[in-house]
N, C-alpha and C positions, 0 to 999 in steps of 0.2 A: 504494500500500500504506500502511496506517496507520503512524504514527510509531513506535509501540511495537514493530512488527515489522520496521521498516526498519533498515538498517545506518547510516543517516545520524545516528541518535542512539545513539552508542556508550555502552554501559554495561559496565564491567569489573567482574566479580564474582570476588573471591577467596574461593573456597568450600573450607572445610575439611570434607571428606566422609569419613565412616566407613561403609563398605559393610557389609551384613549377610553373615555367613559362610553362603553358600548351603547348605553341608553341614548346617547347623542347621535348615534349613527342612524341615518334615516332609512337605510335599507338593511335587509337581513342578508348577511354574508354567509359564505360557506364556512365549515368548521376550521379549515386550515387558516383562513383569513382571520377568523375570530381568535384563534390561538396566537397569531402574530400580534394582534392588537392588545392582547392581555398578558402575554408571556415573556417575562424577562429571560427565563432560562433558554428559550428558543433563540432569542437574539444573542445571548451570550455565546452559545455554541456556534451560531452562524458567523458572527463577527470573528471569533477565534479562528475558524477555518479560513475565512477570507484573509485575515491578517497573516496567518502562518504561510499561506500561499504567496503573498507578496513578500514576506520576509525571506522566504526560501529561494526566490528568484532574483539574483543580483542585477538582472537587466531592468527590473521594474523600479520605478521611483519609490523610494522609501527613505525617510530620514534615518541616518545611521544609528541614532539613539533608539529608534523603534526597531530597526532591523535586528539588533542584538538583544532586545528586551524580552524578558519572560513575564513581566507584569506590566499591564497597561490599564489605564482608566479612561473612561469616556462616558458621556451622557447621551441618552436617546429619549427624546420626548415625542410622543404622538399626540397631536393637538388639533385644534380647529382652525378655520380660515381667519377668524378674528384675531386670535392670539398670534398666529404666524405673521399676519399683516402688521400687528403692533411691533413685533420683533424686527421685521423687515424695515419698518419706519425708523425705529430706534437705532439700529445698527447700520443700515444702508441708505437711509433717507428716502425710502420708497414705500409709501403707505398703500400697499396692495398685497393681496394674498399671493402666495407662491406655493410650490409643492414641497420644496426642501430648502432648508438653510443649514449651513455648516459654520461652526465657529472654532476654527483650529487655533491652538495655542502653543504649538511646539515652536520653540526658538532655540535652534542648536547653538547659537552664539552664547546664550546664557543658559547653562544647564546646572540645575541644583540637584545634588544627590538626594533622591527620594526613593522610597520603596517602589512606587508605581510611576510610570511615565504617563503623564496626562496628555491625551490627544486633543480634547475639546468636546464640543457638543454638536449633535445632529438633531434638528427639529423637523418633523414631517407633519404636513396638514393631511389628516385622514380624509376629510371631505373632498379635498382636491385630488387625492389619490384615487378615491372612488370614481370621480368624474373622468379622470385620465384613463383609468382602467376600462371604463365603458367606451371612451373615444378610441382607445387603442385596441379594443376587442381582446383584452386579456383579463385574467381574474385579478382580484384585489391582492391575493397572495403574491403574485408575481410583481405587481406594481409597487407594493410596499417594499419588497426586497430590492427592487430596482432603485428606488429612491434612497434607501439606506446605503446601498452599495455606492451610489453617487456621492452621498454625504461623507462616507468613510474615505473615499479617494481624496476628497477635498481636505479632510483632516490630515491626510498623509502627504499633502503638498501638491496634489494633482490640480490642474486648472484647465480651463478651456477658453483661452484668449482668441483663438482662431479656429478655423474649421479642422485643421490637421490635429490640433491638440484635443478638440472635442471628439473627433473620430477615435483617437487613441483611448480616450476615457470611456467612450461607449463600448468599444471592443473589450476593454478590461472589465466593464460591468457585466457584459455577457459571459465572460469567462468565470467571473466570481459566482454568478447565479447558477452556472452549470457545473460547479465543482463537485457537487454530490449527485449529479445526474438528474436533477429535478427541475430543470428549466422548463 
């Protein structure tokens, strides 16, 4: 089995997870999607697999302090359009809803020795994800994983300033989603 899926390379993730209040979801979703909306353990496992994959491939962009880390910390919040619009306004000066926001905090020039390497936070608007899933003719399960993978890549320093870098990011997201063969 590949190194990023094996237990021989342990990666401990301290995940601060804020689930989406399912009662606020206007549609009834499938059980897999409901699990994603409620379960920190699923996200912890999925993020660990994705990060291990990136750590194990020297050709992929990854901060050196993350590449060698065995303990990482990050936040994942599943929220609504209003909250993400407020965050978008406060941090980026754009008062509008969006699907995903990432707040990376790694600065390799100033590294303090701590037990966990803090990556930052990912915020997802679940109602926007629901709309996008319908528009893209995919299930909510895939759309949520797609958005979180996008946010994670931003936390690791990936960006999309031009079409070429966007294409690289999109290809990497597809690879991440397919690591366990459940794309």
